[in-house]
N, C-alpha and C positions, 0 to 999 in steps of 0.2 A: 370296265368300270362300270359299278351299279348306286341306283342312289335308290331309297326306300325311303318312305311318305311314313309317317304317323301322328296321332296325335286328333285325325279325328272323329264326330260323335256328331248326336245328339242338343242341340242345347237353343232357350228357351228366345226368343228376339231382347235384345239387348246385353244376351251374355258373352260372354269371353270362350277364346279355345287358342290355344298355340302347339303348329304345328312345326315336325322335323324332319326333316332330309338326311339322312347320315348316307353319305357314301363313302365306299367304297376303297378311295383310293384321295391322296392326297384334296381338296379345293381349292389351293394354289393351285392346281393347275388347271384351273377353267378361269378363261378370259370375262368371264363373267356367268351366273345362276339366275334366276331367278320361278317365282313360283308363276303357273296358272290355271288356270280352272274351263274348266267349263260342265252347260247343259248340254242332258241330251237333249240327241234334236237340233243346238252349236257348235257357230267355228267357238275354239278353244278361247283364251278371252285372258290377259293378261292381267295381272295386279299386285308383284311386283319385281323391280331389277337389281341385284345388288350384285357393281361393279369391285372389281381384283382389291380395288385401291378403299373398299369398305362404302364408297356411293350407293345413297338406293336412293329408285323412282318407285312413283304410287301415281298411275290415274286417276282421276278424278272422285270413280266410284268408290275406291276405299279414303285415296289420301285424311289424311286423319283419322281413320277407324285401325289402320292396318297396318306393322311395322317390321320388316322386314330385318333379322342378323346376321351375324356368322359369328362362329368360336371354327377357329382354326384345328383348334389342340384336339379338338373332335372328329372335324369334319363334316360339321352340321350346316346347317342353314334355318335356322327361325322365322315365324309365320306369326306374328302376332295378333291376331283381331281380338278387335274390342265395339264393342256395343255395333253384334250383327243383327245381320238385318235380314225375314225369309227370302229375302232376294242375291241376295250372298251361300244358298244351298245349291252346291256343287260338287264334282269331287273334284281337288286341288293335287296339282302334280306338282315336281317342281321338276327345276328342266338344271342341268348344265349345258356348258358351250364352254367350246375348246377347239380352233383352229377350224371352224367353221363345221365343225363334230357337236352333236346338240346326242345328251343322252338324256333321255327322259326315265323318270321313277313311274309306278305303277298306280301311284296316285292313292287318297285318301277322300273316305264320300264326310261331311262336311255338310250336317238339317240344320237349320234353322225354324224353328214353331213357328208360328204366331201368337 
């Protein structure tokens, strides 16, 4: 199974972006899917989790600004990011977890200018 992220780019502070993560197989096979981000030199940070039943959770740093969703028919998950801040600048990765096996995408760069 492969995961491919898209939708990154450069946006001004206060702007919005929507990231997509397309899977090469059914996303229904994953127990959960998630979005992470990473700044060079720092650990990867969880920004959204989507459970198989559709429940989503977010850390305080993005709660109210980021919204994760899934389209099972398209085998794709999304991350809608609003009111972006310069500190949201990072490479964003998609994760799919299945029976203890983690599958990562290659990431997409998001840059927020002040």
